[in-house]
C-alpha distance (Angstrom), angle and dihedral (degrees) to the residues before:
residue distance angle dihedral
M1 . . .
S2 3.81 . .
N3 3.80 92.1 .
E4 3.82 89.8 59.7
I5 3.80 99.2 45.5
W6 3.80 90.2 97.3
R7 3.81 87.3 69.9
W8 3.80 93.4 61.7
S9 3.77 123.0 102.7
A10 3.79 120.3 -113.3
V11 3.81 89.6 -113.1
D12 3.81 93.4 53.8
L13 3.78 93.6 41.3
A14 3.81 93.8 50.7
S15 3.80 90.7 48.8
R16 3.81 95.0 48.3
I17 3.79 92.0 46.9
R18 3.80 90.8 49.8
F19 3.80 90.9 53.0
R20 3.82 91.7 44.8
E21 3.81 93.5 -116.6
V22 3.79 89.4 129.6
S23 3.78 131.5 13.2
C24 3.78 127.4 -119.2
E25 3.79 89.0 -121.8
E26 3.80 91.2 55.4
A27 3.81 91.1 49.2
V28 3.78 94.5 49.2
A29 3.80 93.6 43.0
S30 3.80 91.2 52.1
C31 3.79 93.7 51.1
L32 3.81 91.4 45.7
H33 3.80 89.2 51.2
R34 3.81 89.6 52.3
L35 3.81 89.0 48.3
D36 3.80 90.1 54.4
Q37 3.81 89.7 50.7
V38 3.78 101.1 49.5
N39 3.79 110.8 16.1
P40 3.84 94.1 79.7
Q41 3.83 87.7 63.9
I42 3.83 97.6 47.3
N43 3.83 107.7 22.9
A44 3.79 92.1 -144.1
V45 3.82 96.6 142.4
V46 3.79 112.6 51.7
D47 3.83 98.5 174.4
V48 3.82 112.8 45.6
L49 3.81 110.1 -161.9
A50 3.80 97.6 -171.0
A51 3.81 100.6 143.4
Q52 3.79 93.6 43.3
A53 3.80 91.6 46.8
M54 3.78 94.3 50.5
Q55 3.81 90.2 48.8
A56 3.81 90.3 51.0
A57 3.81 90.1 48.0
A58 3.81 91.1 53.4
L59 3.81 90.1 51.5
A60 3.81 90.2 47.8
D61 3.80 91.3 52.6
A62 3.79 90.6 48.2
A63 3.81 90.2 52.5
L64 3.80 90.6 53.9
A65 3.79 90.7 48.0
R66 3.80 88.8 55.5
G67 3.78 89.9 53.8
E68 3.79 95.7 -110.7
A69 3.80 117.8 158.1
A70 3.80 114.7 -94.1
G71 3.77 120.1 -129.9
P72 3.82 120.3 -130.0
L73 3.81 91.1 -95.4
H74 3.81 98.5 32.8
G75 3.80 107.8 162.3
V76 3.82 95.0 -6.2
P77 3.84 112.5 141.4
V78 3.82 114.2 -127.5
T79 3.78 138.5 170.5
V80 3.80 127.5 -137.0
K81 3.78 129.5 -157.8
V82 3.82 122.5 -104.5
N83 3.80 91.7 -123.3
V84 3.83 95.0 70.4
D85 3.78 125.8 71.5
L86 3.79 118.4 -96.0
E87 3.78 108.9 178.4
G88 3.79 112.6 -104.7
Y89 3.80 95.8 12.8
A90 3.79 132.9 94.7
T91 3.79 116.8 -99.6
T92 3.80 91.8 -145.3
N93 3.81 98.9 166.6
G94 3.80 84.6 -156.5
V95 3.82 92.4 -64.1
G96 3.79 122.7 126.2
A97 3.80 93.1 -148.3
Y98 3.81 89.1 62.7
R99 3.81 97.3 51.5
D100 3.81 90.1 112.8
A101 3.82 98.1 39.8
L102 3.81 95.6 118.9
A103 3.79 116.9 -166.3
C104 3.80 116.4 -124.5
A105 3.82 93.8 -157.1
D106 3.80 141.7 8.6
S107 3.78 119.8 -87.1
P108 3.83 113.0 -116.7
V109 3.80 94.0 -102.2
V110 3.82 92.1 51.9
A111 3.80 91.3 44.8
N112 3.81 90.4 50.7
L113 3.80 92.8 50.2
R114 3.78 89.8 51.4
K115 3.81 92.4 46.5
A116 3.81 87.4 54.8
G117 3.81 88.9 55.0
A118 3.81 99.2 -104.2
I119 3.80 118.1 150.5
V120 3.81 117.7 -139.8
I121 3.80 108.8 -137.0
G122 3.80 98.1 172.6
R123 3.77 149.5 -14.1
T124 3.79 121.1 -111.2
N125 3.77 132.6 -133.4
T126 3.80 128.8 -102.2
P127 3.81 134.2 176.8
A128 3.79 117.5 -96.4
F129 3.81 108.8 -67.2
S130 3.83 87.3 -2.1
M131 3.79 88.0 -93.9
R132 3.81 105.9 125.8
W133 3.80 134.7 71.6
F134 3.83 85.5 -133.8
T135 3.81 119.9 75.0
D136 3.79 108.5 -137.7
N137 3.79 134.0 113.1
D138 3.79 140.0 164.5
L139 3.81 93.0 -114.8
H140 3.80 102.8 51.7
G141 3.81 102.5 13.9
R142 3.79 131.6 -132.3
T143 3.80 126.5 -32.4
V144 3.80 113.0 -142.0
N145 3.79 124.8 -142.3
P146 3.84 103.3 -115.8
W147 3.82 91.2 -144.7
N148 3.78 98.5 49.1
P149 3.82 125.4 1.1
E150 3.80 91.1 -154.6
R151 3.82 91.4 64.3
T152 3.78 127.8 69.6
P153 3.81 117.0 -104.5
G154 3.77 83.7 -141.1
G155 3.76 129.0 -113.8
S156 2.75 158.8 -59.0
S157 3.83 93.3 -1.6
G158 3.79 90.5 35.9
G159 3.79 93.3 129.3
A160 3.79 91.4 51.1
A161 3.81 93.7 50.5
A162 3.80 94.5 44.3
A163 3.81 90.4 48.7
V164 3.80 96.6 54.9
A165 3.81 91.8 40.0
A166 3.81 89.7 55.9
G167 3.81 94.5 44.9
I168 3.81 99.9 -102.1
G169 3.79 96.2 143.5
P170 3.81 124.6 -29.7
L171 3.81 95.4 -109.5
A172 3.79 134.3 41.5
H173 3.77 135.9 -173.9
G174 3.79 120.0 -129.1
N175 3.77 139.9 159.2
D176 3.78 132.8 -136.7
Q177 3.78 129.4 -155.2
G178 3.79 97.8 149.1
G179 3.80 105.1 2.0
S180 3.80 99.7 -47.9
I181 3.82 93.0 140.7
R182 3.79 100.3 29.8
Y183 3.81 97.7 46.3
P184 3.85 97.6 49.5
A185 3.81 88.9 45.7
Y186 3.81 88.5 52.1
A187 3.81 93.4 46.2
C188 3.83 93.4 48.1
G189 3.81 98.0 41.1
V190 3.82 99.2 -114.7
P191 3.81 134.6 114.1
G192 3.80 117.7 -97.1
L193 3.79 129.0 179.9
R194 3.78 127.7 -149.3
P195 3.82 103.8 -163.5
S196 3.80 125.1 -149.4
L197 3.77 119.0 -83.2
G198 3.81 105.3 -87.4
R199 3.80 96.8 24.4
V200 3.84 99.8 100.6
P201 3.81 118.3 33.9
A202 3.79 115.7 -120.8
F203 3.80 135.1 -170.8
N204 3.78 136.8 130.3
P205 3.82 111.0 -142.6
S206 3.81 87.8 -159.0
Q207 3.81 94.7 60.9
A208 3.80 114.4 113.7
K209 3.80 94.5 -145.1
E210 3.79 140.6 1.3
R211 3.77 119.7 -78.7
T212 3.78 118.1 -105.8
L213 3.80 118.0 -92.5
G214 3.80 97.9 -104.7
M215 3.79 90.6 53.9
Q216 3.80 91.5 46.5
I217 3.81 92.8 54.8
S218 3.80 96.4 43.8
S219 3.82 104.8 36.7
V220 3.83 120.3 85.8
Q221 3.81 139.2 164.6
G222 3.80 121.8 -124.7
P223 3.82 149.6 148.8
L224 3.80 136.3 -87.5
A225 3.81 122.0 -165.3
R226 3.80 144.2 150.2
Q227 3.81 94.1 -104.9
V228 3.79 131.4 40.8
A229 3.82 90.9 -131.2
D230 3.80 88.6 61.7
L231 3.80 90.1 54.8
R232 3.80 88.8 57.2
L233 3.80 90.6 51.7
G234 3.80 92.6 45.2
L235 3.79 93.1 47.7
A236 3.80 92.0 52.1
A237 3.80 89.9 54.0
M238 3.81 95.7 44.3
A239 3.80 94.6 46.7
A240 3.82 97.3 64.5
P241 3.81 112.5 126.3
D242 3.78 124.0 -89.8
P243 3.81 122.5 178.2
R244 3.81 92.5 -144.8
D245 3.83 92.6 77.1
P246 3.83 113.8 69.1
W247 3.82 90.5 -170.2
W248 3.83 94.9 59.7
V249 3.82 113.9 116.7
P250 3.85 125.0 -161.9
A251 3.80 92.5 -133.4
P252 3.85 118.9 157.0
L253 3.79 112.6 -101.3
E254 3.80 95.8 -140.6
G255 3.80 106.1 18.9
S256 3.80 116.8 164.1
V257 3.80 97.3 -35.4
R258 3.79 114.5 166.3
F259 3.77 121.9 -170.1
P260 3.04 138.0 -137.6
V261 3.80 98.9 50.0
R262 3.79 141.7 165.0
V263 3.81 109.1 -73.9
A264 3.79 127.6 -157.7
V265 3.80 110.6 -147.0
C266 3.79 122.1 -156.2
S267 3.81 111.9 178.8
E268 3.80 95.9 158.8
L269 3.78 139.6 11.3
P270 3.82 130.9 -159.4
G271 3.77 112.5 -100.7
Y272 3.79 95.9 28.1
A273 3.80 127.8 97.1
V274 3.80 106.6 -128.8
S275 3.79 124.9 -163.6
P276 3.82 112.4 -128.0
A277 3.82 88.2 -132.1
V278 3.80 90.9 56.0
A279 3.80 94.1 46.7
G280 3.79 89.4 46.8
A281 3.80 91.6 52.6
V282 3.81 91.0 52.8
R283 3.80 92.4 49.3
Q284 3.81 91.1 47.6
A285 3.81 91.4 49.6
A286 3.82 89.4 48.8
H287 3.80 89.3 54.4
W288 3.80 90.6 50.4
L289 3.81 91.4 50.4
E290 3.79 89.0 49.4
Q291 3.80 88.6 52.9
A292 3.80 87.2 53.1
G293 3.79 89.8 57.4
C294 3.79 102.0 -94.6
T295 3.79 122.6 140.8
I296 3.80 108.2 -123.4
E297 3.80 126.2 -151.9
E298 3.80 128.0 172.5
V299 3.80 104.4 -129.5
A300 3.80 134.1 135.7
P301 3.81 123.6 -127.6
P302 3.81 117.1 -113.3
R303 3.80 119.8 -80.4
L304 3.79 98.2 -22.7
R305 3.81 93.3 167.0
E306 3.80 91.9 52.7
A307 3.78 90.8 51.7
A308 3.81 92.0 48.7
D309 3.81 91.1 48.1
L310 3.79 88.9 49.5
W311 3.81 90.2 55.5
L312 3.80 90.3 53.2
A313 3.80 94.7 45.7
L314 3.81 95.3 48.7
T315 3.80 95.7 40.5
L316 3.79 96.5 49.4
S317 3.79 95.9 38.4
E318 3.78 90.2 53.9
A319 3.78 89.9 48.8
G320 3.80 87.4 77.8
A321 3.81 88.5 67.9
G322 3.79 91.9 73.6
V323 3.78 114.6 -51.6
R324 3.80 93.6 80.5
Q325 3.80 92.3 56.5
A326 3.82 92.0 45.9
V327 3.81 92.0 49.6
E328 3.81 92.1 49.0
Q329 3.80 92.1 46.7
D330 3.82 103.3 37.2
G331 3.81 107.2 13.0
D332 3.78 120.8 108.6
K333 3.80 119.8 -116.3
P334 3.85 97.0 -95.9
M335 3.81 90.7 50.2
R336 3.79 92.7 49.4
K337 3.79 91.3 48.3
A338 3.80 94.2 48.2
F339 3.80 91.2 45.1
A340 3.81 91.4 51.6
S341 3.80 91.1 50.6
M342 3.81 91.2 50.4
N343 3.79 90.3 50.4
A344 3.79 89.9 52.6
H345 3.82 88.1 67.5
A346 3.81 99.5 38.3
P347 3.81 124.5 89.1
Q348 3.79 114.0 -131.5
L349 3.78 105.1 -127.9
G350 3.78 123.6 -146.1
L351 3.79 119.7 -146.2
T352 3.80 94.7 -87.7
Q353 3.81 92.1 46.5
Y354 3.81 90.8 45.8
M355 3.79 91.4 53.7
A356 3.81 89.9 47.8
A357 3.82 89.7 51.0
L358 3.80 91.7 54.2
S359 3.79 89.2 49.1
Q360 3.80 89.7 50.4
R361 3.81 88.7 55.0
S362 3.80 90.0 60.5
T363 3.79 90.9 50.3
L364 3.79 93.0 49.7
L365 3.79 93.4 45.4
R366 3.80 90.3 51.0
E367 3.82 89.8 53.5
W368 3.79 92.4 46.9
Q369 3.79 91.7 49.0
A370 3.80 90.3 52.8
F371 3.81 89.0 48.6
L372 3.82 92.1 49.6
A373 3.80 90.7 48.4
R374 3.81 87.3 61.7
Y375 3.82 95.0 37.1
P376 3.82 107.4 29.1
L377 3.80 91.3 -168.4
L378 3.80 128.9 41.8
L379 3.81 119.8 -160.8
L380 3.80 115.9 -161.9
P381 3.81 139.0 133.6
V382 3.77 124.3 -70.0
S383 3.80 85.6 -139.9
W384 3.79 129.6 -1.3
Q385 3.82 87.2 -125.6
P386 3.83 135.3 51.1
P387 3.83 116.3 -100.1
F388 3.79 107.5 -56.5
P389 3.79 125.2 -109.8
V390 3.80 112.7 -99.8
D391 3.83 113.2 -76.5
A392 3.80 94.9 4.9
D393 3.82 87.3 149.0
Q394 3.81 90.1 64.3
K395 3.80 93.9 68.1
G396 3.80 98.8 86.8
D397 3.78 140.4 -94.2
D398 3.81 96.4 -51.5
A399 3.80 91.0 53.9
M400 3.79 89.7 50.3
R401 3.81 90.7 52.4
W402 3.80 88.6 54.0
I403 3.82 90.4 48.9
L404 3.80 93.7 48.7
D405 3.79 90.8 50.2
A406 3.80 90.9 48.9
Q407 3.81 91.9 51.0
S408 3.81 96.0 48.2
P409 3.86 95.0 107.5
M410 3.81 88.0 63.3
L411 3.79 97.9 38.9
A412 3.80 93.6 51.9
T413 3.79 94.5 53.2
A414 3.82 93.3 41.9
I415 3.81 95.2 58.3
L416 3.81 89.0 48.7
G417 3.82 92.8 52.4
L418 3.80 93.7 -125.1
P419 3.81 125.9 150.6
G420 3.79 118.5 -107.2
L421 3.79 132.8 -176.6
S422 3.79 123.7 -155.7
V423 3.80 108.8 -154.5
P424 3.82 125.6 178.8
T425 3.79 121.7 -121.5
G426 3.80 100.6 -174.6
L427 3.79 141.1 -80.5
V428 3.79 128.0 -53.0
D429 3.81 113.0 -164.6
G430 3.79 89.5 -20.8
V431 3.82 93.9 -52.2
P432 3.83 122.1 112.2
M433 3.79 116.9 -110.0
G434 3.78 128.9 -169.1
V435 3.78 148.3 150.0
Q436 3.78 139.3 -123.7
L437 3.80 128.3 -121.2
V438 3.81 118.0 -159.5
A439 3.81 127.3 -172.0
G440 3.78 138.7 170.8
R441 3.78 124.1 -71.5
F442 3.82 113.6 -58.0
Q443 3.81 90.9 3.5
E444 3.82 95.5 119.7
A445 3.81 89.4 130.3
L446 3.79 89.3 63.9
C447 3.80 91.7 51.1
L448 3.80 89.5 49.7
A449 3.82 93.0 48.9
G450 3.79 90.3 52.4
G451 3.78 90.5 44.9
E452 3.79 91.9 54.0
A453 3.80 90.3 51.2
I454 3.82 89.6 54.5
E455 3.80 93.6 41.1
A456 3.83 91.2 54.0
R457 3.80 89.9 59.3
A458 3.81 102.2 34.6
S459 3.78 127.3 88.2
C460 3.79 112.6 -143.8
E461 3.77 107.0 128.4
V462 3.77 119.3 -154.1
P463 2.95 145.9 -141.3
V464 3.76 96.5 57.4
D465 3.80 124.5 -161.4
P466 3.84 106.8 -122.9
R467 3.79 89.7 -164.1
R468 3.81 87.2 72.9
A469 3.80 98.2 40.8
G470 3.76 114.8 136.0
Q471 3.80 93.7 11.6
C-alpha cells in the first residue's frame, strides 16, 4: 500500500493520517519515491528536501501519538515555488545571481501551510523572474510538460503544475500575477485556483523593497492539485491571517454560496483568434454545467480587451522602477528576449497616464462586478489557444503579440483582482484542454463548486507518467 500512497488526494490522505490509518512518514516516503521516479524526466522539483521532510514527518507522527490535534493538512506532502521565502533556503526566482539569497523567515503562505501541518518535500521551478509562460532558466534548467514534451508546462508555476500532474505530492503552491497558476494548470491538465486579491497573505521577508502597486494588486498566492476538492483544502490552509500583508482581508471562505447559478458563457470574442479546440471545450463545459442545473447564457464580459491591455500597460510601465534593470543585468537570454518582445507591445505610461490607468481599473472593475451580480459565474477559456509549443515566446515580436492576445482571458481578470479557476476538460490530440471559471471578489467557493461539476463529467486522468509522454 505504501508505494501507492502518492496517488491519494490531499483530502483522503489528511483524513487517513488523522485516523492513524497511515503514518506521515509513509506518506512522505511514498511521495519522495515517486519524485525519484519521475522528476529526472520533467525537472519540476529543483530543490529536493528529502531529509528535512522525513524529519518533519517523524515529528508529525510523534505529535499524533501524543494525542495532539491534527491540522487540516497534517502530514500531507506539498511543494512550494522557488520564488517565495522558505527559511534557510535561497529564494532564487530562477535567477543565477540569487542562488545565495537565503531567506531569513518563511513567507506567509509557507508559514500557513506549515501551521496547517503540511510537510514541504521540495521546491518547484519557475522561469527567471517568474515572468514567462514557459518554465526554463539557466540556473535550474527546463521543466518538461509530463503530457507532451513539445508543449510548455506553462509558467510561471510550471514546476508546480508538472509536479502534481506527475504525482509528486497531491498539492502544490503557486502564484499568479498574469495567469501563472491558471496557465500551468491548463497546460498540465490539473486544476489550479487563482484566489481573489487579499484572500491569501503574501510577503517575502527577503525582498529589498516593496513591489510596485500594479504588481501588488494583481499578484496572488494559491494552490494547484489533481482534484478540485484538494484546492478547497489547500486554500483554507493558505488563507490564514498574517499581519505582514496589508492587503489581506478576513473574508469568509464559503459565505452564502448557492449552486447551481446563472452562468455567462464566452467561447469566442471579436478580434481574437480562437482555436476550435478551445471553443469546443468551453461549449462542452457549458453543457456540463447545464446538466448540473445551471442556467446558461452566451454573453461576453465587459471590455475584456481593455482590461487585458491595462494589465500590460501597468505591468510593463512599472517594470522601469527596477525589474527592467534586474532583467537586463541578471536575466538569462530567453528572459531578456521575451521581456523585450513584451515591451514592444506595451505603452510606457507617464505619471498622468499611469494615474489615469489606475482610475480606469476602478471603472472596469465596477462594470465587471455589475456583470457578475447578474451572472455569478463566468465560463471562458484560460487561453484562446491550446498550450503553446515550447519557447514560442522566442520567435519575435509578432509571436509575442499572438501570445498576449491568447492570454487575454487571464490578464483581464488578474488586473481586476478577481478569482479564477482553471479546470481540465480532457485531452485533445494528446494535449490537455480546459476552461476557466471566474466569479466575483472572494467568491472562490462558487468557482470551486462549478469546477467540481465539470470535473465530475470530464475525463482527464491524472497523475500522468512522464516516462510515457509522447508515445
